[in-house]
C-alpha positions in Angstrom: 14.6 30.9 -35.3 10.8 29.4 -33.8 7.9 30.7 -35.8 6.1 33.3 -33.0 4.5 31.5 -30.8 5.6 28.1 -31.4 6.7 26.2 -28.8 10.6 24.2 -28.5 11.7 21.4 -29.0 10.2 18.3 -27.8 10.3 17.2 -24.1 10.4 14.0 -22.3 8.7 13.5 -18.9 10.5 10.5 -16.8 7.3 10.3 -14.4 9.2 8.3 -11.3 6.2 6.0 -9.5 5.8 6.1 -6.2 5.9 9.9 -6.3 3.4 12.3 -3.5 1.5 11.5 -1.2 2.4 8.5 1.5 -0.3 6.4 3.5 0.2 8.8 6.4 0.2 12.0 5.3 -3.1 11.0 3.5 -4.5 9.9 7.2 -3.4 12.9 8.4 -5.2 15.1 6.2 -8.1 13.3 6.2 -7.5 13.3 10.3 -8.0 17.1 10.1 -11.1 16.8 7.3 -12.9 15.0 9.5 -12.2 17.0 12.8 -13.8 20.3 10.9 -16.8 17.8 9.9 -17.3 16.6 13.3 -16.8 19.1 15.9 -17.2 22.5 13.4 -14.1 25.0 12.4 -12.1 26.1 13.7 -10.2 23.1 14.3 -6.6 24.2 15.7 -3.5 22.5 14.4 -0.1 22.1 16.0 2.6 22.9 13.4 1.6 21.9 9.7 -0.4 19.2 9.8 2.4 17.7 6.7 5.4 20.3 5.2 3.8 21.5 2.5 2.3 24.8 2.1 -0.2 24.3 -0.6 -2.1 21.3 1.5 -1.8 23.9 4.8 -3.5 26.9 2.8 -6.4 24.5 1.4 -7.4 23.4 5.1 -7.3 27.1 6.4 -9.0 27.3 3.9 -11.8 25.1 5.3 -11.6 26.5 9.0 -8.2 25.0 9.9 -6.1 27.0 12.4 -2.6 26.2 12.6 -0.5 27.4 15.5 3.0 26.7 17.3 2.5 25.8 20.3 -0.5 24.9 22.4 -1.2 28.4 24.5 -2.0 29.4 21.2 -5.5 27.5 21.6 -8.1 28.3 23.1 -9.3 26.2 26.0 -12.8 24.8 24.6 -10.9 23.9 20.5 -10.1 20.6 19.5 -6.4 20.5 18.9 -4.7 18.3 16.5 -0.8 17.1 16.6 1.3 16.7 13.0 1.9 14.1 11.7 5.4 14.6 12.4 4.7 13.5 16.2 5.3 15.5 19.2 7.1 15.4 22.7 5.4 13.6 25.6 4.8 16.9 27.7 2.3 18.4 24.8 -0.7 15.0 24.8 0.4 15.7 28.6 -0.1 19.8 28.7 -3.2 19.3 26.1 -5.1 16.6 28.9 -3.9 19.0 32.0 -6.0 21.8 30.4 -9.0 18.9 29.3 -8.2 20.1 25.5 -9.7 17.5 23.4 -7.3 16.4 21.0 -6.1 13.8 18.4 -3.1 12.7 17.3 -2.3 12.6 13.6 1.8 11.4 14.6 2.1 8.6 11.5 2.0 5.4 12.4 5.4 4.1 11.0 7.3 7.4 14.1 4.6 5.9 16.7 6.8 3.1 15.6 9.6 4.8 15.7 8.2 6.3 19.4 8.2 2.5 20.9 11.6 1.2 20.1 13.2 3.9 21.5 10.7 3.4 24.9 11.8 -0.4 24.4 15.0 0.4 24.3 15.0 2.8 26.9 12.8 0.5 29.6 15.9 -2.3 28.9 18.6 0.4 30.4 20.0 1.1 26.7 21.4 4.3 25.7 20.0 5.7 22.6 21.5 7.1 20.0 19.2 8.8 16.7 19.8 9.2 13.3 18.7 12.5 12.1 18.5 16.3 10.8 18.7 18.1 14.7 15.7 20.3 14.7 13.5 18.6 12.8 9.9 18.0 14.2 10.5 14.2 14.0 13.5 14.4 16.0 12.2 16.9 18.5 9.4 14.4 18.7 11.2 11.3 19.2 13.5 12.6 21.7 10.5 13.9 23.6 9.5 10.4 24.3 12.3 10.1 27.2 13.9 12.0 29.7 16.4 14.4 28.3 19.5 13.2 28.0 18.1 9.5 27.4 18.5 10.3 23.6 21.8 11.6 21.8 21.5 12.3 18.5 23.8 11.6 15.5 23.7 13.8 12.1 26.4 12.1 9.9 29.0 9.8 10.1 31.8 12.7 10.8 29.6 12.6 14.2 30.0 9.0 15.4 33.7 8.8 16.2 33.4 11.8 18.0 30.6 10.6 20.0 31.0 10.5 23.6 28.7 7.3 25.8 29.1 6.1 29.2 28.9 2.2 28.4 29.5 1.2 24.6 28.4 -2.3 25.1 25.0 -1.0 26.3 23.7 0.8 23.4 20.6 0.8 20.6 20.4 3.7 17.8 16.8 4.2 16.1 16.4 6.5 12.9 14.1 9.5 11.7 11.9 8.3 9.1 12.9 10.7 5.6 16.4 9.8 5.5 18.5 9.4 2.8 18.9 5.4 2.6 22.3 4.9 1.5 23.4 8.1 4.4 22.0 6.6 7.1 23.3 2.8 6.1 26.7 4.8 6.3 25.5 5.9 9.8 24.7 3.1 11.3 28.2 1.0 9.0 30.4 3.4 11.4 28.5 2.8 14.8 28.6 -0.8 13.9 32.0 -0.4 13.4 32.9 1.7 16.5 30.4 -0.4 18.5 29.7 -3.7 17.6 27.1 -4.7 20.4 24.9 -1.7 18.8 21.9 -3.1 19.0 19.7 -1.8 16.0 15.5 -2.0 14.3 14.0 -5.3 14.2 13.4 -3.5 10.7 14.9 -0.6 9.7 12.9 3.1 10.6 13.5 4.3 7.1 10.0 4.9 6.6 8.6 1.9 3.7 7.1 5.7 1.3 10.5 7.2 1.9 12.3 4.1 0.3 10.6 3.3 -2.2 10.2 7.6 -3.6 14.3 7.4 -3.3 14.6 4.3 -5.5 12.0 5.8 -7.8 14.3 8.5 -8.6 17.6 6.0 -8.6 15.8 3.8 -11.6 15.6 7.5 -13.6 17.7 9.9 -12.3 21.0 8.9 -15.2 18.2 8.7 -17.8 17.8 12.3 -17.2 19.5 16.5 -18.0 18.0 17.2 -14.7 15.1 15.8 -12.3 12.7 18.4 -10.5 11.5 17.0 -6.9 7.8 18.6 -5.6 8.6 19.2 -2.5 8.5 22.3 0.2 11.9 22.9 1.5 11.4 22.2 4.7 10.0 19.2 3.7 13.2 16.1 4.9 11.8 13.5 2.6 11.6 16.0 -0.6 15.1 17.0 0.1 16.3 13.9 0.3 14.7 13.5 -3.5 17.5 16.2 -4.8 20.5 14.6 -3.1 19.8 11.0 -4.6 19.1 12.9 -7.7 23.0 14.1 -7.9 24.4 11.6 -6.6 22.5 8.3 -8.6 24.1 10.3 -11.8 21.6 13.8 -12.6 23.9 16.3 -13.5 21.0 18.2 -11.4 18.2 18.1 -9.3 15.8 21.4 -8.3 12.9 21.2 -5.5 10.2 23.2 -6.5 7.0 23.5 -4.5 5.0 24.6 -7.7 5.4 25.9 -11.4 6.4 29.1 -10.4 9.2 27.8 -8.4 10.9 25.5 -12.0 14.4 27.6 -12.5 13.6 27.7 -16.7 17.4 29.0 -17.7 18.8 25.8 -15.7 16.6 24.0 -18.4 17.3 25.3 -21.7 18.4 23.0 -23.9 17.4 19.9 -21.9 15.4 17.4 -24.3 14.9 15.2 -21.0 13.4 15.9 -17.3 12.9 13.5 -14.1 10.2 14.2 -12.3 9.3 13.4 -8.8 7.3 14.4 -5.9 8.0 14.1 -2.1 5.6 12.6 0.2 3.8 15.4 1.2 3.4 16.9 -2.3 -0.1 16.3 -3.7 -0.4 15.1 -6.9 -2.7 17.9 -8.5 1.2 20.2 -7.8 3.1 17.2 -10.6 0.2 17.7 -13.1 0.7 22.0 -12.6 4.4 21.3 -13.3 3.5 19.2 -16.8 0.9 21.5 -17.6 4.0 24.1 -17.3 6.0 22.5 -19.5 3.3 22.0 -22.3 2.8 25.2 -22.6 6.7 25.6 -23.9 6.7 22.2 -25.3 5.3 19.4 -27.4 5.4 16.6 -23.9 6.1 13.3 -24.4 4.5 11.8 -20.9 7.1 8.2 -19.8 6.1 6.2 -16.6 8.5 4.7 -14.4 7.2 2.1 -12.5 9.2 1.0 -9.2 6.6 -0.7 -7.0 3.0 -0.4 -6.4 2.3 0.8 -3.1 -1.1 0.0 -1.4 -0.8 0.5 2.7 -3.2 2.2 4.5 -3.2 3.1 8.4 -6.3 2.9 10.0 -8.0 7.0 11.3 -8.3 7.7 15.4 -11.5 5.7 16.5 -12.9 9.5 17.9 -13.2 10.3 14.0 -14.7 7.3 12.5 -18.3 7.5 11.6 -21.1 4.4 11.7 -20.4 3.8 7.8 -16.5 3.5 8.4 -17.7 1.1 11.1 -19.8 -0.6 8.4 -17.0 -1.2 5.7 -15.1 -2.3 8.7 -17.4 -4.9 9.6 -18.0 -6.2 6.0 -14.3 -6.4 5.6 -13.9 -9.0 8.6 -16.7 -11.0 7.1 
């Protein structure tokens, strides 16, 4: 039996890298912060800017007001659209009301919007692989007239699909899906519709792909894997699934250290740890500190790939310093 106050056995935490914030999330958060500096509080944000309560509450403390729909935004207030993208009807309504608005849609989601419009212009019926009701799916399907895009969620849906012209199809995907599950759906689509057109480069974003690969690289070495992220974060949920499918006996989604399922960790000495693309690193460190309160902890870094992606801010939020740095970088 341990002495009073003594820590339990040493736990090795295998820290997956890359993890946490992606370039699209960093850009979206900076857009809200820059808008607050430019316009002053309050700045309204339609839907959670990213799927993480800690981030949302931090921005609320600075003066951001989160709403579900534009009719909650006063006529004289600026509004920001979330990183997940919005249907075309939303900016159209903002323009009708002469609202100042900033679109924080991730550029990789915008790329899928452009693909959808190109396929539609070419006369193709579009199949979208994604999760019903997810804001990104709602936003993408809302780029085109109703009925132009048909949703496919899993392999089982492919056999039941009814399409008018099987020779004239194209597919797009949500950016935050499981790489492996999506590949299976695409294969099923190609088997049933050999002439279906797809993206030149897969729609699943670099950050989703890299974080899933980082989990695959450590999963079979871990007894339990914890994913720091929100329950409504698609990419975080996928990391839990990937861990379990890649050989980790148990995987759990935790929003913060308070959510760690300690009862499930009895006797565990090797824990994997990662974070979804909308979870800040401070919450990962909070989890590590919680382990250090109970155990001697050894940290093992596992780096799959180095990320150096950065997305430009909307021009209306750029400062003179930004322009100066941009000119110096181009020189």
